[in-house]
C-alpha positions as CSV (number, residue, x, y, z in Angstrom):
1,X,53.7,55.4,-62.9
2,X,56.6,57.6,-64.2
3,X,59.6,57.3,-61.9
4,X,61.7,60.3,-61.1
5,X,65.1,60.6,-62.8
6,X,67.1,60.4,-59.5
7,X,65.9,56.7,-59.0
8,X,67.6,55.5,-62.1
9,X,70.5,53.9,-60.4
10,X,68.2,52.5,-57.7
11,X,66.1,50.9,-60.4
12,X,69.2,49.1,-61.7
13,X,69.6,47.4,-58.4
14,X,66.0,46.9,-57.2
15,X,64.0,47.0,-60.4
16,X,61.4,49.5,-61.5
17,X,58.5,47.7,-59.9
18,X,60.1,47.8,-56.5
19,X,61.1,51.4,-56.8
20,X,57.5,52.2,-57.8
21,X,56.4,50.4,-54.6
22,X,58.7,52.6,-52.6
23,X,57.3,55.8,-54.3
24,X,53.8,54.7,-53.2
25,X,54.9,53.9,-49.6
26,X,54.4,56.0,-46.5
27,X,56.8,55.9,-43.6
28,X,56.5,57.5,-40.2
29,X,59.8,58.4,-38.5
30,X,60.2,59.5,-34.9
31,X,63.4,61.3,-34.0
32,X,65.5,63.5,-36.3
33,X,68.8,63.1,-34.3
34,X,72.0,61.2,-35.2
35,X,70.1,58.0,-36.1
36,X,66.9,59.4,-37.4
37,X,68.3,62.1,-39.7
38,X,70.4,59.6,-41.6
39,X,67.5,57.1,-41.8
40,X,65.2,59.8,-43.2
41,X,67.7,61.0,-45.8
42,X,68.4,57.4,-46.9
43,X,64.7,56.7,-47.3
44,X,64.3,59.9,-49.3
45,X,67.2,59.0,-51.6
46,X,65.5,55.6,-52.1
47,X,62.4,57.4,-53.4
48,X,60.0,56.9,-50.5
49,X,57.0,58.9,-51.6
50,X,55.5,60.0,-48.3
51,X,57.4,60.7,-45.0
52,X,55.9,62.0,-41.8
53,X,58.6,63.3,-39.4
54,X,58.1,63.7,-35.6
55,X,60.5,65.6,-33.3
56,X,60.0,68.5,-31.0
57,X,63.7,69.4,-30.7
58,X,65.7,72.2,-32.3
59,X,69.1,72.1,-33.8
60,X,71.9,73.0,-31.4
61,X,75.7,73.3,-31.6
62,X,76.2,70.1,-29.7
63,X,74.4,68.3,-32.6
64,X,77.1,69.3,-35.2
65,X,79.3,66.3,-34.5
66,X,76.8,63.6,-35.6
67,X,73.4,64.9,-36.9
68,X,72.9,65.2,-40.7
69,X,70.6,68.1,-40.4
70,X,72.9,70.1,-38.0
71,X,74.7,72.9,-39.8
72,X,75.5,76.4,-38.8
73,X,72.8,77.5,-41.2
74,X,70.2,75.4,-39.4
75,X,71.0,76.5,-35.8
76,X,67.8,77.0,-33.9
77,X,65.5,75.5,-36.5
78,X,63.2,72.7,-35.6
79,X,64.9,69.5,-36.6
80,X,61.8,68.4,-38.6
81,X,61.9,71.6,-40.6
82,X,65.6,71.1,-41.4
83,X,65.0,67.4,-42.4
84,X,62.0,68.3,-44.5
85,X,64.0,70.9,-46.4
86,X,66.7,68.3,-47.2
87,X,64.2,65.7,-48.3
88,X,62.5,68.2,-50.7
89,X,65.8,69.3,-52.0
90,X,66.5,65.7,-52.9
91,X,63.0,64.9,-54.2
92,X,60.7,67.8,-54.7
93,X,57.9,65.4,-55.5
94,X,58.0,63.8,-52.1
95,X,55.1,64.5,-49.7
96,X,56.6,65.4,-46.3
97,X,54.5,66.1,-43.2
98,X,56.1,67.3,-40.0
99,X,55.0,67.3,-36.3
100,X,57.2,69.5,-34.2
101,X,56.4,67.7,-31.0
102,X,57.8,65.1,-28.6
103,X,55.6,62.0,-28.9
104,X,53.9,61.3,-25.6
105,X,50.8,59.7,-24.2
106,X,49.2,63.2,-24.1
107,X,49.5,63.8,-27.9
108,X,49.4,60.1,-29.1
109,X,46.1,60.7,-30.9
110,X,47.8,63.1,-33.3
111,X,48.9,60.2,-35.4
112,X,46.9,57.3,-36.8
113,X,49.6,54.6,-37.2
114,X,47.2,52.7,-39.5
115,X,47.8,55.3,-42.3
116,X,51.4,54.2,-42.7
117,X,53.2,51.3,-44.3
118,X,56.1,51.4,-41.8
119,X,57.1,53.0,-38.5
120,X,60.7,53.9,-37.5
121,X,61.6,54.7,-33.9
122,X,64.9,56.7,-33.6
123,X,64.1,58.5,-30.3
124,X,65.9,58.3,-27.0
125,X,63.2,58.4,-24.4
126,X,62.1,55.0,-23.1
127,X,58.5,55.9,-22.6
128,X,58.2,57.2,-26.1
129,X,59.9,54.1,-27.5
130,X,57.5,51.8,-25.7
131,X,54.5,53.9,-26.7
132,X,55.6,53.8,-30.4
133,X,56.0,50.0,-30.3
134,X,52.6,49.6,-28.6
135,X,50.8,51.8,-31.1
136,X,52.4,50.2,-34.1
137,X,51.7,46.6,-32.9
138,X,48.1,47.6,-32.2
139,X,47.7,49.0,-35.7
140,X,49.4,46.0,-37.3
141,X,52.0,48.2,-38.9
142,X,55.7,47.0,-39.2
143,X,58.0,48.9,-36.8
144,X,61.7,49.0,-36.3
145,X,63.4,50.6,-33.2
146,X,66.9,51.8,-32.7
147,X,68.7,50.6,-29.6
148,X,71.8,52.4,-28.1
149,X,74.3,54.1,-30.4
150,X,76.0,56.4,-27.8
151,X,79.4,55.7,-26.2
152,X,80.3,53.4,-29.0
153,X,83.1,53.6,-31.7
154,X,82.6,50.7,-34.0
155,X,80.0,51.3,-36.8
156,X,80.4,47.8,-38.1
157,X,78.7,46.2,-35.1
158,X,75.1,47.1,-35.9
159,X,72.7,44.4,-37.0
160,X,69.0,44.0,-37.4
161,X,67.5,41.4,-35.0
162,X,64.7,40.9,-32.6
163,X,64.9,42.8,-29.3
164,X,64.5,39.6,-27.3
165,X,67.6,38.2,-28.9
166,X,69.9,41.1,-28.0
167,X,72.4,41.2,-25.2
168,X,74.8,43.7,-23.6
169,X,72.9,46.8,-24.6
170,X,71.5,48.7,-21.5
171,X,68.7,50.3,-23.5
172,X,67.6,47.0,-25.0
173,X,67.5,45.5,-21.5
174,X,65.2,48.2,-20.2
175,X,63.0,47.9,-23.4
176,X,62.7,44.1,-23.1
177,X,61.3,44.4,-19.5
178,X,59.0,47.3,-20.5
179,X,57.5,45.4,-23.5
180,X,57.3,42.1,-21.7
181,X,55.2,43.8,-19.0
182,X,52.9,45.0,-21.7
183,X,52.5,41.6,-23.3
184,X,54.8,42.4,-26.3
185,X,57.2,39.6,-27.1
186,X,58.8,40.7,-30.3
187,X,60.2,43.9,-31.8
188,X,62.5,44.4,-34.8
189,X,65.5,46.5,-33.7
190,X,68.8,47.9,-35.0
191,X,71.3,46.8,-32.3
192,X,75.0,47.0,-31.7
193,X,76.8,44.3,-29.7
194,X,79.6,46.6,-28.9
195,X,79.8,47.2,-25.1
196,X,79.2,51.0,-24.5
197,X,82.2,52.8,-23.2
198,X,82.3,55.2,-20.3
199,X,82.3,58.8,-21.2
200,X,85.5,60.7,-20.4
201,X,84.3,63.5,-18.2
202,X,81.0,65.3,-18.4
203,X,78.1,64.3,-16.1
204,X,76.7,60.9,-15.4
205,X,73.9,61.6,-17.9
206,X,76.4,62.7,-20.7
207,X,76.6,60.3,-23.6
208,X,79.7,60.4,-25.8
209,X,79.1,60.3,-29.6
210,X,81.0,60.3,-32.9
211,X,79.8,61.1,-36.4
212,X,80.0,57.6,-37.9
213,X,78.2,55.4,-35.3
214,X,74.7,56.8,-35.2
215,X,74.9,57.4,-38.9
216,X,75.6,53.6,-39.4
217,X,72.6,52.8,-37.2
218,X,70.3,55.1,-39.2
219,X,71.5,53.7,-42.5
220,X,71.0,50.2,-41.2
221,X,67.5,51.1,-40.2
222,X,66.7,52.6,-43.6
223,X,68.0,49.5,-45.3
224,X,65.8,47.2,-43.2
225,X,62.7,49.3,-44.0
226,X,63.5,49.4,-47.8
227,X,64.1,45.6,-47.9
228,X,60.8,45.0,-46.1
229,X,58.8,47.3,-48.3
230,X,60.3,45.7,-51.4
231,X,59.7,42.2,-50.1
232,X,63.4,41.4,-50.1
233,X,64.9,38.9,-47.6
234,X,67.1,40.2,-44.7
235,X,70.7,40.7,-45.7
């Protein structure tokens, strides 16, 4: 298989055989926000050959501080459309499918998880995160889920671990209970042990964010996916 020129530097680090494996891989990514947009772009720049992107949201001004796909030129676009455009501008040979929907029990049959080599969950809604974990486990497909990145300031605190080994993250705590109730006892996650700060002003539901924290989570997620697909040990 002929490798694309842009993977030359990646080949020097991973080797041509592993880069070819990435080009033949298919990854399903849920959520194109602060975490997911960086994860998708990192995967694209690593040469992942097929990406399926799922998100029903559109780009808004409030996204400009942290989401890779948020630009004045993309205001009002579906986030998946903006992400797809960036991926194809990086690698025109990539195969990118998009689903401009929020993933729920009602539309869960839109996707056959068994068609993918890896699943990445970068959504915020608990019900969707639980559903994604359930469907991936049922299909026997590796899955990684992002825990909380909001109200945090330290991008160096993210690590890849099992959900049931995390502590101090409110989102992880809710996820542990929800999955335990469904008989799921393990889930690979990207997790920060930094205690979330209280937002200064806004409403009780407002989550503070800054550019470099969700980006770090998304890049950490992409790194874990690439290592797994290449058969490399965890860092």
